[in-house]
Every structure is written in structure tokens, then in C-alpha cells.
C-alpha positions in Angstrom: -5.5 -37.3 -67.7 -8.3 -35.7 -65.7 -7.7 -33.9 -62.4 -9.9 -34.7 -59.5 -10.4 -31.0 -59.0 -10.9 -30.1 -62.6 -14.7 -30.1 -62.4 -15.9 -28.1 -59.4 -19.4 -27.9 -60.6 -19.7 -31.7 -60.8 -18.2 -32.1 -57.4 -20.7 -29.7 -55.9 -23.6 -31.7 -57.5 -22.3 -34.9 -56.1 -22.0 -33.4 -52.6 -25.7 -32.6 -52.8 -26.6 -36.1 -53.8 -24.5 -38.1 -51.4 -25.2 -37.5 -47.7 -22.3 -37.3 -45.4 -22.1 -39.9 -42.7 -21.4 -38.6 -39.2 -17.8 -39.2 -38.0 -17.6 -41.9 -35.4 -14.7 -42.1 -33.1 -13.2 -45.6 -33.0 -10.3 -47.1 -31.1 -7.8 -45.4 -33.3 -9.8 -42.4 -34.3 -9.7 -39.0 -32.6 -13.1 -37.9 -31.2 -14.9 -35.4 -33.4 -14.4 -31.9 -32.1 -17.6 -30.4 -30.9 -18.6 -27.0 -32.4 -17.0 -24.2 -30.5 -20.3 -22.8 -29.2 -21.7 -26.2 -28.1 -20.1 -26.1 -24.7 -19.4 -22.4 -24.1 -23.0 -21.4 -25.0 -24.2 -23.3 -22.0 -22.6 -20.8 -19.7 -23.4 -17.2 -18.9 -20.8 -14.6 -20.1 -19.3 -14.6 -16.5 -19.2 -18.4 -16.4 -17.6 -18.6 -19.8 -14.9 -16.2 -18.6 -14.3 -18.4 -15.6 -13.9 -21.4 -17.9 -11.3 -19.5 -19.8 -9.3 -18.8 -16.6 -8.7 -22.5 -16.0 -5.0 -22.0 -15.7 -5.0 -18.7 -13.9 -2.8 -18.5 -10.7 -4.6 -15.6 -9.2 -6.7 -17.5 -6.6 -9.8 -16.1 -5.0 -9.8 -14.5 -1.6 -13.0 -15.9 -0.3 -13.9 -19.2 -1.9 -16.1 -20.6 0.8 -18.7 -17.9 0.7 -20.1 -18.9 -2.7 -22.6 -21.8 -2.4 -23.9 -22.1 -5.9 -22.1 -24.4 -8.3 -21.9 -25.3 -11.9 -20.4 -28.2 -13.8 -17.4 -27.7 -16.0 -15.4 -30.0 -18.2 -11.7 -30.0 -17.6 -9.1 -30.7 -20.2 -6.3 -29.0 -22.1 -7.1 -25.4 -23.1 -5.3 -23.6 -25.8 -3.1 -20.9 -24.3 -3.8 -18.7 -27.3 -7.6 -19.0 -27.5 -9.7 -19.6 -24.5 -12.7 -20.6 -26.6 -11.0 -23.5 -28.3 -11.3 -26.7 -26.4 -8.9 -29.5 -27.3 -10.3 -32.6 -25.7 -7.8 -35.3 -26.8 -8.5 -37.1 -23.6 -11.9 -36.6 -22.2 -11.9 -36.2 -18.4 -15.0 -36.7 -16.3 -16.5 -33.4 -15.2 -15.5 -32.0 -11.9 -17.4 -29.7 -9.5 -16.5 -26.0 -10.1 -17.2 -23.3 -7.6 -17.5 -19.8 -9.2 -15.6 -17.1 -7.5 -15.5 -13.3 -7.8 -12.5 -13.3 -10.1 -13.5 -16.5 -11.8 -10.4 -18.4 -10.9 -10.1 -22.1 -10.0 -10.6 -22.9 -6.4 -8.0 -24.2 -4.0 -8.6 -25.9 -0.6 -8.1 -23.4 2.3 -5.2 -24.4 4.6 -4.9 -24.0 8.3 -2.4 -21.5 9.5 0.6 -23.3 11.1 0.8 -21.0 14.1 -2.7 -19.6 14.7 -4.8 -22.8 14.4 -5.3 -23.0 18.2 -6.8 -26.3 19.4 -8.9 -24.6 22.0 -10.0 -21.7 19.7 -13.7 -20.9 19.6 -14.0 -19.4 16.1 -12.6 -20.0 12.7 -11.8 -17.0 10.5 -11.3 -17.6 6.8 -9.0 -15.0 5.3 -8.1 -15.5 1.6 -7.2 -19.2 1.5 -5.9 -19.4 5.1 -7.9 -20.5 8.1 -7.3 -19.1 11.6 -8.8 -20.8 14.7 -8.6 -18.3 17.5 -10.4 -17.2 20.7 -13.6 -15.3 20.2 -13.3 -13.7 23.6 -9.8 -12.4 23.1 -10.7 -10.7 19.8 -13.9 -9.2 21.3 -11.9 -7.8 24.2 -9.5 -6.1 21.9 -11.7 -5.0 19.1 -15.0 -3.0 19.2 -15.9 -4.3 15.7 -15.4 -8.0 16.7 -17.2 -7.4 19.9 -20.3 -6.2 18.1 -20.0 -8.9 15.5 -19.8 -11.8 18.0 -22.8 -10.5 20.0 -25.1 -10.8 17.0 -27.1 -14.1 17.3 -26.1 -16.5 14.6 -28.9 -18.0 12.5 -29.4 -21.7 12.1 -27.6 -23.4 9.3 -24.5 -21.2 9.4 -21.2 -22.7 8.3 -19.1 -24.4 11.0 -15.8 -26.1 11.1 -14.6 -28.4 14.0 -17.6 -27.2 16.0 -16.7 -23.5 15.6 -18.5 -20.9 13.6 -16.8 -20.1 10.3 -16.5 -16.3 9.5 -15.1 -15.0 6.2 -13.1 -11.8 6.3 -12.1 -9.7 3.2 -8.6 -9.0 4.3 -5.0 -10.0 3.5 -3.9 -13.2 5.2 -0.5 -11.7 5.8 -2.0 -8.6 7.4 -4.3 -10.7 9.6 -1.3 -12.8 10.7 0.6 -9.7 11.7 -2.5 -8.5 13.6 -2.8 -11.8 15.6 0.9 -11.6 16.4 0.4 -8.2 17.9 -2.7 -9.4 19.9 -1.3 -12.7 21.1 2.4 -12.0 21.6 3.1 -9.4 24.4 6.6 -8.4 23.3 5.8 -8.3 19.5 6.5 -4.6 19.3 10.0 -5.0 20.8 11.3 -6.2 17.4 11.4 -2.6 16.2 12.1 0.7 17.9 12.1 4.4 17.0 15.8 3.9 16.0 14.9 1.4 13.3 14.9 2.7 9.7 11.7 3.8 8.0 11.6 0.8 5.6 11.7 -1.7 8.5 9.0 0.2 10.5 6.7 0.4 7.5 7.1 -3.3 6.9 6.3 -4.0 10.5 3.3 -1.8 11.1 1.5 -1.9 7.7 -0.7 -4.9 8.3 -1.3 -4.1 12.0 -2.1 -0.4 11.3 -4.5 -1.4 8.5 -6.5 -3.9 10.5 -6.3 -2.1 13.8 -7.9 0.9 12.1 -10.5 -1.3 10.4 -11.5 -3.3 13.4 -11.0 -0.4 15.9 -8.2 -1.9 18.1 -7.2 1.5 19.4 -4.2 0.7 21.5 -2.5 -1.2 18.6 -3.3 1.6 16.2 -1.7 4.1 18.6 1.4 2.1 18.9 1.8 1.9 15.2 1.2 5.7 14.8 3.9 6.4 17.5 6.4 4.4 15.4 5.2 6.1 12.2 5.5 9.6 13.6 8.9 8.9 15.1 10.2 8.9 11.5 7.7 11.4 10.0 7.2 13.8 13.0 4.1 16.0 13.4 5.7 18.4 15.9 8.7 20.7 15.8 10.0 19.1 19.1 9.7 15.7 17.4 11.6 16.9 14.4 14.4 18.3 16.7 14.7 15.1 18.6 14.9 13.1 15.3 17.5 15.5 13.8 19.7 15.2 16.9 19.8 11.4 16.7 23.2 9.8 16.5 22.1 7.8 13.4 20.6 10.3 10.9 17.9 8.9 8.7 18.4 8.6 4.9 15.2 8.0 3.1 14.6 6.6 -0.3 12.0 8.2 -2.5 10.1 4.9 -3.0 9.9 4.5 0.8 8.6 8.0 1.3 5.9 7.5 -1.3 4.9 4.2 0.3 4.6 6.0 3.6 2.3 8.6 2.1 0.1 6.0 0.6 -0.2 4.1 3.9 -0.9 7.3 5.9 -3.8 8.1 3.6 -5.1 4.6 3.6 -5.1 4.3 7.4 -6.0 8.0 8.3 -2.7 9.2 9.7 -2.6 12.6 8.0 -0.1 14.0 10.5 2.7 12.0 8.8 2.0 13.5 5.4 3.4 17.1 5.7 6.9 16.1 6.7 6.8 13.2 4.2 6.1 15.8 1.5 8.9 17.9 2.8 11.4 15.0 2.5 10.2 14.2 -1.0 10.6 17.8 -2.1 14.4 17.5 -1.6 14.8 14.8 -4.2 16.0 15.7 -7.8 13.3 16.8 -10.3 14.0 13.8 -12.5 12.6 11.4 -9.9 9.2 13.0 -10.3 9.1 12.1 -14.0 9.3 8.4 -13.2 6.1 6.4 -12.8 6.7 3.4 -10.5 3.8 1.2 -9.3 3.7 2.5 -5.7 4.2 6.2 -6.6 1.9 8.9 -5.5 -0.3 10.5 -8.1 0.9 13.0 -10.7 -1.2 15.7 -9.0 0.5 15.0 -5.7 3.9 15.1 -7.4 3.0 18.6 -8.7 1.9 19.7 -5.2 5.3 18.6 -3.9 7.1 20.5 -6.6 5.0 23.6 -5.9 5.8 23.2 -2.2 9.5 23.0 -3.1 9.4 26.5 -4.5 7.6 27.8 -1.4 10.2 26.3 0.8 12.9 28.2 -1.1 11.0 31.4 -0.3 10.6 30.3 3.4 14.3 29.7 3.7 15.1 33.2 2.4 12.4 35.0 4.3 12.1 33.1 7.6 14.6 30.5 8.7 17.8 31.9 7.2 16.9 35.6 6.8 19.5 36.5 9.4 22.2 35.6 6.8 20.7 37.2 3.7 19.8 40.4 5.6 22.2 40.6 8.6 21.3 42.7 11.5 23.5 43.4 14.5 22.4 42.6 18.0 20.9 45.6 19.9 23.6 45.1 22.5 26.5 44.8 20.1 29.4 47.1 20.9 31.7 46.0 18.0 31.7 48.3 15.0 33.3 45.5 12.9 30.1 43.4 12.9 28.2 45.9 10.8 30.7 45.5 8.0 31.3 41.8 8.2 30.9 39.9 4.9 30.6 36.5 6.7 26.8 36.3 6.9 26.3 37.0 3.2 29.1 34.6 2.2 27.4 31.9 4.3 24.1 32.5 2.6 25.7 31.9 -0.8 27.1 28.6 0.5 23.6 27.5 1.6 22.1 28.6 -1.7 24.8 26.6 -3.6 23.6 23.4 -2.0 20.5 23.4 -4.2 17.2 22.2 -2.8 15.9 24.3 0.1 16.1 22.9 3.6 14.7 25.6 5.9 14.1 23.3 8.8 17.8 22.3 9.1 19.6 24.0 11.9 22.5 26.3 10.8 25.8 25.3 12.2 28.4 27.6 10.7 28.3 30.3 13.4 32.0 30.7 13.6 32.2 31.5 9.9 30.1 34.6 10.3 33.0 36.6 11.9 30.8 38.6 14.2 30.7 39.0 18.0 29.1 36.6 20.4 26.2 39.0 21.1 25.4 39.1 17.4 25.7 35.3 17.2 23.2 34.9 20.1 20.9 37.3 18.4 21.0 35.5 15.1 20.5 32.1 16.8 17.3 33.3 18.4 16.0 34.7 15.0 17.0 31.5 13.3 15.1 29.3 15.8 12.0 31.5 15.5 12.1 31.3 11.7 12.4 27.5 11.8 9.4 27.2 14.1 7.4 29.4 11.8 8.4 27.2 8.8 7.2 24.2 10.7 3.9 25.9 11.6 3.2 26.7 8.0 4.6 23.4 6.6 1.2 21.8 5.8 0.0 24.9 4.0 3.1 24.9 1.8 1.7 21.6 0.4 -2.0 22.5 0.2 -2.9 20.6 3.4 -5.0 21.7 6.4 -3.2 23.1 9.5 -1.5 20.8 12.0 -4.5 21.2 14.4 -7.0 20.2 11.7 -4.9 17.2 10.6 -4.7 15.9 14.2 -8.4 16.4 14.7 -9.1 14.4 11.5 -6.7 11.7 12.6 -8.4 11.2 16.0 -12.0 11.4 14.7 
């Protein structure tokens, strides 16, 4: 008995003599797979990458601004290997519009609220179309005013008789901006008494785009709400601390506020945000969450934490650590009272420094009223000094410089 594979040399010779007929796909035959490079080599590296992203769900932000097109075959793509094309059922080629991130296109949709029938301009933001009034935007925004006064060349894109303008913004942010422009009482949905998380959610989109498009009155309203929770003056801090509903901030919310303040040029909110962050446990700074501040900033906060400890000892609560009688005190017992020093140890036992917090244990000092009044004055002066130096504790410019930068 002879095996079919027992003579490899003979088989090789036979292969050379007998030409191989090309495979022809019949009614019951699968079509012959094309070489892997036959289709993909027709495209540039960027185009080939776009073909591989056929099933991507990360859609482009500005699909109508790309006028050049290529043809691409659609079919089943192997999820494991983008270069392997399994065309069990050939589908006629479809028009493919290349986009910045090489994702498949989707048809832009009209915004359900801000597609106004009498609007004079169409703004395309991501995959959302807004038809609004050119005059209203120009009256509110210096940037839009300049944009709309530029003569439009012939052949520009239009939709429903309106010029089509593409904006590189978030559709959600732009929706929030239009609500603030078109709805007079939009800002009444939040107040200075709202929690920081709610205020950030409300103002983020408006603050970003009012800063970008120079809508000054909207930017200022957002900053007012921002600084109501992260004050930039000692008077603002005092008013906030005396509120009947004290604020309790989450570390994630504080870091989000810092990121927004930097992005939108509101540096006055950063010093107190750093101050709040410095009072969180050390282990929080070891975590690395998506919206966290940088490791360098975390180190600055921890350094500021040590400086605040010194400020509490030397400025705001020095009257407890080194007690001094009032110049008009007539009670000899005050000089030997152990109450102030005992109160200092109670504050020290609490852990993280809080030099801005007003001391309330005056009755526990066991000293006369004149001494209490004298200590209260020293305490207030010390707290004001801490506030004045607060930016420098965290490697920031002075309050005056921060304000000037914010208003520039």
C-alpha cells in the first residue's frame, strides 16, 4: 500500500508540470478570497485606518466640512484583525466620507428645540444642527459679530436658504449656551445656595463658550455663581461660612472645579479650591482618577497643607498657643489660666489645619471678657492675614494678580 504523501519529491515535480486552474465561484461555491493587500493597498495609510474603523462608535464632530470622498467596500470585518476582509456576501460599494478620526459618518440631525423656523443661520456642532438668528448671536457675542460681518464667498454651503457654519464645540455646551441666550430666566434654576456639583453642571458649557465667543455678561454671571462656592475675598468666605446650609465638598468635585477654572481663565477660584482640597486625607492624593488634577498639583496642595499648619500656629490661632492678656485686664487669674493652651491642643487633635475657620470656644478659655475681646481681635487679624497669603501658600500669584489675569 502506497501513501499519497509518501513521495514528496514526485508530488513537487507533478505540481510544476500541471498548471493550476483559477478557482471560479459558482452558484454553490464561495467566492475566492482576494489577497489581503489587493484592497487595502489601494488606500493611503490614513484611509486604511479609516476602513478598519468601520464598526467604531466614536463619531466625528464635523463631518460636513470634508468635501473629498473615496469609495470603500462594506461588508463583515473580522473583529480581531482589521486587515482581514471576509466578503461572504458582496455588497455594492457605498460613498465614504473621510473624517478626522476616520470613523463612519452619520447624518446630522436637527436640534428639537433650537431649529427655529425663522432662523437666519444654521450652525453645525458635532452631529447636531442649530437654526438660530444671526442678529441675536451677533448682538450678544463679539466673535459672532465679527464672523457674520465678513462677506461670504460664492459657493458656500447652505441649508434651507441659510448659510451653514461648522463649529468645533460640544453640542451639549452649545445647547446650554443657547438656552442662556434665548431663555431670560434660565439662570433662575440655580442660586448661590445650590451645591457646588449642581452649579458646575449648570455653568460648565455656558462658561466655556461665553469665554470662547466673548459673551461677557454670561461669563460674568457664571463666575459669580462659581465664586459664591469658591470665594476670592475674605468677605465672601465669611458670608459663605455663615450660611445656614454649610457646604460639604467631594474631592472629585473640587478637582473638577480646578480644571474648569483653568480651562476658562477663572484663576480667582483656585486658591480656595486648593485650600479645601488640602483638608482631605493623604490617601486621596494617591488615587489617579480620570478628572484628577496632575501629580504636580497634588504635590503643591500637600506642600500648602504644611504651610497652613504653620499659619494656624503663627497667625490665626496664635492667641491660644501663646496667650497674652488684654492691656486693660484687671484679673490676675487670667495670666495663669490653662484654658487657652488646652483649647489649642483640642484644635491640634482635629488633624488637618483649618486656619480660616472662626474659633467658637471662647467660654472654654476661662478668662475675663476683656481678654476674650482682645483675643477675638487678634484672631480676626490672623485669619485675614491667612486669607491674604492664601495664594502664595499654594505657589500662586497674589489675589490682585489673579484678578487682573482673569479680567484681561
